[in-house]
C-alpha positions as CSV (number, residue, x, y, z in Angstrom):
1,M,0.3,-0.1,-0.1
2,N,3.0,2.6,0.2
3,D,4.4,2.0,-3.1
4,A,2.7,4.6,-5.3
5,G,3.5,3.1,-8.8
6,I,0.9,0.4,-7.8
7,I,-2.9,0.7,-6.8
8,R,-2.8,2.2,-2.9
9,N,-7.0,2.1,-3.0
10,R,-8.0,-0.5,-0.5
11,L,-11.4,-0.6,-2.2
12,K,-9.9,-0.8,-5.8
13,I,-7.3,-4.1,-4.7
14,N,-11.1,-5.5,-3.2
15,A,-12.8,-4.9,-6.5
16,A,-9.8,-6.3,-9.0
17,I,-10.0,-9.5,-6.4
18,E,-13.6,-9.7,-6.3
19,N,-13.8,-9.0,-10.1
20,A,-11.5,-12.2,-10.8
21,K,-13.5,-14.4,-8.5
22,T,-16.6,-12.7,-10.9
23,I,-14.4,-13.9,-13.9
24,L,-14.2,-17.6,-12.6
25,R,-17.6,-18.1,-11.6
26,L,-18.7,-16.9,-15.4
27,Q,-16.1,-19.4,-16.6
28,K,-17.1,-21.8,-15.1
29,E,-21.2,-21.5,-15.7
30,F,-20.3,-20.1,-19.6
31,K,-16.8,-22.1,-19.6
32,S,-15.3,-18.9,-20.9
33,F,-15.1,-15.5,-20.3
34,K,-15.6,-15.1,-24.4
35,N,-18.7,-17.0,-24.2
36,W,-20.2,-15.0,-21.4
37,L,-19.9,-11.9,-23.8
38,D,-20.8,-13.8,-27.1
39,H,-24.3,-15.2,-24.8
40,H,-25.0,-11.2,-24.5
41,H,-24.1,-9.7,-27.9
42,P,-24.9,-7.8,-29.2
43,K,-25.8,-4.3,-26.6
44,T,-25.5,-1.0,-27.2
45,K,-22.5,0.9,-24.9
46,D,-25.3,2.3,-22.6
47,E,-26.7,-2.0,-22.0
48,W,-23.0,-3.3,-21.9
49,T,-22.3,-0.8,-18.9
50,K,-25.7,-1.5,-17.1
51,L,-24.7,-5.2,-17.3
52,F,-20.8,-4.9,-16.9
53,K,-21.8,-2.3,-13.8
54,Q,-24.3,-5.6,-12.4
55,T,-21.6,-8.0,-12.4
56,F,-18.0,-6.7,-11.8
57,R,-16.8,-3.8,-9.2
58,F,-15.2,-1.0,-10.6
59,T,-16.2,-0.5,-14.0
60,G,-17.8,2.4,-16.1
61,G,-18.9,3.7,-19.0
62,E,-14.9,4.4,-20.3
63,I,-13.6,1.1,-18.7
64,V,-16.6,-1.1,-20.0
65,N,-16.1,1.0,-24.2
66,E,-12.5,0.4,-24.3
67,F,-12.6,-2.2,-23.3
68,L,-15.2,-4.5,-25.9
69,M,-13.5,-2.0,-28.7
70,S,-9.8,-3.2,-28.5
71,T,-11.7,-6.9,-27.7
72,G,-14.3,-7.1,-31.5
73,F,-17.6,-6.3,-29.2
74,L,-17.8,-3.0,-30.1
75,P,-17.6,-1.2,-32.5
76,N,-15.0,2.4,-33.9
77,A,-11.8,0.4,-32.7
78,H,-10.8,2.2,-36.1
79,E,-12.5,4.6,-39.3
80,E,-12.4,2.4,-42.4
81,S,-9.9,4.9,-43.6
82,C,-7.3,3.1,-41.1
83,P,-4.9,1.4,-42.5
84,I,-5.6,-1.7,-39.7
85,Y,-9.2,-1.5,-40.6
86,K,-9.6,-4.4,-43.2
87,K,-7.0,-6.2,-40.3
88,I,-9.5,-6.2,-38.2
89,I,-12.9,-6.9,-40.7
90,K,-11.0,-10.5,-42.2
91,A,-11.0,-11.2,-37.9
92,K,-14.4,-11.4,-38.1
93,P,-14.7,-9.2,-35.2
94,A,-18.6,-10.0,-33.0
95,W,-19.6,-5.9,-33.8
96,N,-19.6,-7.1,-37.8
97,K,-21.0,-10.0,-37.2
98,S,-25.1,-8.7,-37.0
99,R,-24.4,-6.5,-40.2
């Protein structure tokens, strides 16, 4: 708790522990965390945020948005003109499957 280079907020530390337990529970119930995400897809950003807030601790809109964009469950991580966009489309992200 005295190391300035790490999280020193007891509530955030406890949340990380509880969130890890939640992931393990979801993995057991759905066989993987990805299966849990797939089970709830598609949702809007607001719907995802509500779900994550109900399921995990210390997860707000920005955290949920960045996580889901980086894992392919929400669009807009790259614009269509970005060279990476074509690679993303080839990877068949979840957000593009419903189109």
